[in-house]
N, C-alpha and C positions, 0 to 999 in steps of 0.2 A: 588497538586501534581506539582512538578517543573520539568521543562524541562532541567535544568541545571545538567549535570552528577555530581555524588557525588565526593567530593574533592579526596578520596581515589584513584580513577581511573586516575586521572590527565587529562589535557586537550588533546583534539585530533583533529587533522584537519579532517573536515568532507570530504575533497577531497582525503584523504589518508586512505588505510586500508579498513576495512569492511563498506559497505554501511548502511546508517540509514533507508533506504527504499527498500524493496525488493519485487519483484513479482514472484509469482509461479502459474502456471496453475494447477488446482486440478481436472481437468476432468469434464464431463458433463457440459461444457461451463461455469465453475466457475473459478474465479481468486481470489487468496488470496494475498493481500498487507499486508506485515508486516512492521510497523514503529516503530522504537526505540527511545527512549528519546534522545533529540538532534538534531532530524531531522529538517530541514529548510523548508520552504514553497517550496523553489525551489527543493529541494530533493523530495518533494512529487508531484510537478508539473511535474518534469522530468519523473517520473516512470508512473504516470497516463497518461501522453500524449502516452505513447506506447500501451495502451489498445485500443481494438476495441470499439464500442458503447456498454456500459454496464449500468446496474442497481445496485445501492447499495442494498445488501439484508441482511446484518448481521456483527456483530462484537463480538470480545472476546479478552480477555487477553491472550497474547502469551505464558505466563508461570505464574507459581505462585509467588506473590510477587514482579513482575517486573512492570515496566512502559510500556513496549512494548505491541502494540495492533496489531490485525489482523482485517483487513477490507476486508469483502467478496463482490464480484461483480459477476453479472451474465451477461453474453453475450446477448444482445437484438437480437431477430431473424431478418433475412433480410426480410423486409417487402416490399422492392422495387418492386418486381413483384407482390406482393399482392394488393398494392395500386397503381398499374399502373405506378410505376417509381417515385413516390414522394419521 
């Protein structure tokens, strides 16, 4: 599976238009990160840096026949008071 967009869509600047990586809060401390073909490591880092402390829990295709994926993360509980502020 190539990360280079199909030639029919033409080249697009990753800094203009729709983002290659998006983040949505889906409730119950779950975050869904959607990454489309053409995303750079910088795109991924910029979005994941906005997450609270999380644990990766699942993934799936964003749609049939496409190369986009959804990564699901669950927010970690605040253990600071439980562990004596560690």
